[in-house]
C-alpha positions as CSV (number, residue, x, y, z in Angstrom):
1,M,0.0,0.0,0.0
2,R,1.3,3.4,-1.0
3,V,0.3,6.5,1.0
4,R,1.4,10.0,0.0
5,L,1.9,12.7,2.7
6,P,0.8,16.3,1.9
7,A,3.5,18.3,0.2
8,S,2.7,21.6,2.0
9,P,5.2,23.1,4.5
10,T,2.9,22.4,7.4
11,R,2.2,18.6,7.5
12,H,-0.6,18.0,10.0
13,L,-2.6,14.9,9.7
14,R,-5.4,13.8,12.0
15,L,-5.7,10.1,11.6
16,A,-7.4,7.0,12.9
17,P,-5.0,4.8,14.8
18,A,-4.8,2.1,12.1
19,L,-4.0,4.6,9.3
20,A,-1.5,6.4,11.5
21,A,0.4,3.2,11.9
22,V,0.6,2.8,8.1
23,L,1.7,6.3,7.6
24,L,4.4,6.1,10.2
25,C,5.9,3.2,8.2
26,V,5.7,5.0,4.9
27,A,7.1,8.2,6.4
28,G,10.2,6.4,7.4
29,S,11.4,6.7,3.8
30,A,11.4,10.5,3.8
31,T,14.7,12.3,3.5
32,A,14.6,15.2,5.9
33,G,13.0,16.5,9.1
34,N,11.5,14.7,12.0
35,L,7.9,13.3,12.3
36,Y,6.2,13.7,15.7
37,R,3.2,11.5,16.6
38,F,0.8,12.9,19.2
39,Q,-2.4,11.5,20.7
40,D,-5.4,13.3,22.3
41,A,-7.6,12.2,25.2
42,D,-9.9,10.3,22.8
43,G,-7.1,8.3,21.2
44,N,-7.0,10.3,17.9
45,M,-3.6,10.7,16.3
46,L,-1.8,13.7,14.9
47,L,1.4,13.3,12.7
48,T,3.3,16.6,12.2
49,N,6.7,18.0,11.6
50,Q,5.8,21.4,13.0
51,V,6.5,21.7,16.8
52,D,7.7,24.4,19.2
53,A,10.7,24.5,21.4
54,E,8.9,22.3,23.9
55,R,8.0,19.7,21.3
56,K,4.3,20.6,21.3
57,P,2.2,21.0,18.1
58,L,2.6,24.6,16.8
59,H,-0.9,25.5,15.8
60,S,-3.6,26.4,18.3
61,G,-6.1,24.1,16.6
62,N,-4.0,21.1,17.6
63,R,-3.5,21.9,21.3
64,Q,-5.6,18.9,22.4
65,Y,-2.8,16.6,21.1
66,R,-0.7,16.8,24.3
67,K,0.7,13.4,24.5
68,L,3.9,12.8,22.5
69,V,3.9,9.1,21.5
70,K,6.9,8.8,19.2
71,V,9.5,10.8,17.3
72,T,10.7,9.4,14.0
73,W,14.3,10.5,13.2
74,Y,15.3,10.4,9.6
75,P,18.8,9.2,8.5
76,D,20.3,12.6,7.6
77,T,19.3,14.6,10.7
78,N,21.2,14.7,14.0
79,V,19.0,17.3,15.7
80,H,18.8,16.6,19.4
81,R,19.1,18.3,22.7
82,Y,22.8,18.6,23.8
83,G,23.3,17.7,27.4
84,N,27.0,18.6,27.4
85,W,26.6,22.3,26.5
86,G,26.7,23.5,30.1
87,G,26.4,27.1,31.2
88,N,29.2,28.6,29.1
89,E,31.2,27.9,26.0
90,A,34.1,26.4,27.8
91,A,32.0,23.9,29.8
92,V,32.8,20.2,29.6
93,R,31.3,17.6,31.8
94,P,33.8,16.9,34.7
95,S,33.9,13.2,33.9
96,F,35.3,13.9,30.4
97,S,37.3,17.1,31.0
98,K,40.4,15.0,31.3
99,L,39.9,14.0,27.7
100,R,39.7,17.5,26.4
101,N,43.2,17.4,24.8
102,A,43.5,13.7,24.5
103,F,42.4,13.5,20.8
104,D,44.5,16.5,19.6
105,P,46.9,14.4,17.5
106,L,44.0,12.7,15.7
107,I,42.2,16.0,15.2
108,E,45.3,17.6,13.8
109,A,46.0,14.8,11.4
110,A,42.4,14.6,10.1
111,A,42.1,18.3,9.8
112,S,45.4,18.5,7.8
113,R,44.3,15.7,5.4
114,H,41.0,17.4,4.6
115,G,42.0,21.0,4.5
116,L,40.2,22.0,7.7
117,E,41.4,24.1,10.6
118,F,42.3,22.2,13.8
119,G,40.2,24.6,15.9
120,L,37.1,24.0,13.8
121,V,37.1,20.3,14.1
122,K,37.8,20.5,17.8
123,A,34.9,22.9,18.3
124,V,32.6,20.5,16.6
125,I,33.8,17.6,18.8
126,H,33.4,19.9,21.9
127,T,29.8,20.7,21.0
128,E,28.8,17.3,19.6
129,S,30.1,15.0,22.4
130,G,31.9,17.0,25.0
131,F,34.9,14.8,24.3
132,D,33.1,11.6,25.3
133,P,34.1,8.9,22.7
134,N,31.1,6.7,23.7
135,A,28.5,9.4,23.4
136,R,25.2,8.4,21.7
137,S,22.3,10.7,21.0
138,A,18.6,9.9,21.0
139,P,18.5,9.8,17.1
140,G,21.4,7.3,17.2
141,A,24.4,9.6,16.5
142,Q,27.6,8.0,17.8
143,G,31.0,8.9,19.1
144,L,33.1,12.1,19.3
145,M,31.7,13.7,16.2
146,Q,28.3,12.1,16.6
147,L,28.1,10.2,13.3
148,M,24.7,9.1,12.2
149,P,24.6,5.5,11.0
150,A,24.0,6.6,7.4
151,T,27.0,8.9,7.6
152,A,29.2,6.2,9.1
153,R,28.3,3.8,6.3
154,R,28.9,6.5,3.7
155,Y,32.5,6.9,4.9
156,Q,33.0,3.2,5.5
157,V,33.4,3.4,9.3
158,G,33.7,0.0,10.9
159,N,33.5,1.3,14.5
160,A,31.9,4.7,15.1
161,Y,33.1,4.7,18.7
162,D,36.8,4.4,17.6
163,P,38.2,7.9,18.0
164,A,40.4,7.7,14.9
165,Q,37.7,6.4,12.6
166,N,35.1,8.8,14.0
167,I,37.3,11.9,13.7
168,E,38.4,10.9,10.2
169,A,34.8,10.4,8.9
170,G,33.5,13.4,10.7
171,S,36.2,15.6,9.2
172,R,35.6,14.2,5.7
173,H,31.9,14.9,6.1
174,L,32.5,18.5,7.3
175,R,34.8,19.1,4.4
176,Y,32.2,17.8,2.0
177,L,29.5,20.2,3.5
178,L,31.9,23.1,3.4
179,N,32.6,22.4,-0.3
180,R,28.9,22.1,-1.0
181,Y,27.6,25.2,0.8
182,R,30.7,27.5,0.7
183,D,29.5,28.9,4.0
184,L,30.5,27.8,7.5
185,P,27.1,28.4,9.3
186,L,25.2,26.5,6.5
187,A,27.7,23.7,6.6
188,L,27.4,23.4,10.4
189,A,23.6,23.5,10.1
190,A,23.7,20.7,7.6
191,Y,26.0,18.7,9.8
192,N,23.5,19.0,12.6
193,A,20.1,19.0,10.8
194,G,20.9,17.3,7.6
195,E,21.3,18.6,4.0
196,G,17.7,18.0,3.3
197,N,16.6,20.5,6.0
198,V,19.0,23.2,4.9
199,D,17.8,22.8,1.4
200,K,14.2,22.7,2.4
201,Y,14.4,25.9,4.4
202,G,16.9,27.7,2.2
203,G,19.2,28.3,5.1
204,I,19.7,27.4,8.7
205,P,16.5,25.5,9.7
206,P,14.1,27.0,12.3
207,F,15.0,24.4,14.9
208,P,16.1,25.9,18.2
209,E,18.7,23.1,18.6
210,T,20.2,23.7,15.2
211,Q,20.3,27.5,15.6
212,D,21.9,27.1,19.0
213,Y,24.3,24.4,17.7
214,V,25.7,26.8,15.0
215,Q,26.2,29.5,17.5
216,R,27.9,27.1,19.9
217,V,30.3,25.7,17.4
218,T,31.3,29.0,15.8
219,G,31.6,30.6,19.3
220,R,33.9,27.9,20.6
221,Y,35.9,27.9,17.3
222,E,36.4,31.7,17.5
223,R,36.9,32.1,21.2
224,L,38.5,28.9,22.4
225,Y,40.3,27.1,19.5
226,Q,40.9,29.3,16.5
227,T,44.2,30.7,17.5
228,R,45.5,27.6,19.2
229,T,47.5,24.7,17.8
230,A,47.5,21.1,19.0
231,A,50.8,21.8,20.7
232,T,49.6,24.8,22.8
233,N,45.9,24.0,23.2
């Protein structure tokens, strides 16, 4: 059975439970964005990709759908809440602060191979994982540079939790995005939210996590790591 979702920017569908289940399966083949499944008090379902910062349906006519049942994360998006951000740009969880400089030789080597600045790669790692090589996000991103499974496969990563493989693939992907967009904020937004979302919105997507992510990475790059080298960091 083939079901087509509406093509309009605001995708809100009120569905009977059986049809909602079918559409959730079909929606898994989409290429960008996240699909949120809500339920009201009578058991009616709402599928939407339009939510506010608190992950509630945006439009007032859908306020009765208060229960979030499921979020479907698509392969090219890494949008998630970052627990390692802390209260300021320099913040790192105490349990991983000892690893802050541990990966500098790997970062320097990968950055050099792919024509990136050491400080930029390190700022991405700082923001993505807080230097935790075993970090895993709710959507399934893994390791220091939070590789999504599809990205790991693209760069033939055998073990996404291996720091060397993770940093190499993450750096290659970042280089690819910089080449594609020719703009650092857009490349970072695509790293976080997926190329499909950047293309869909014609710029940085209107996701609070992505907008904050771009500011965090660029801020850490400019203020913490840009003028430093692996030897002096």
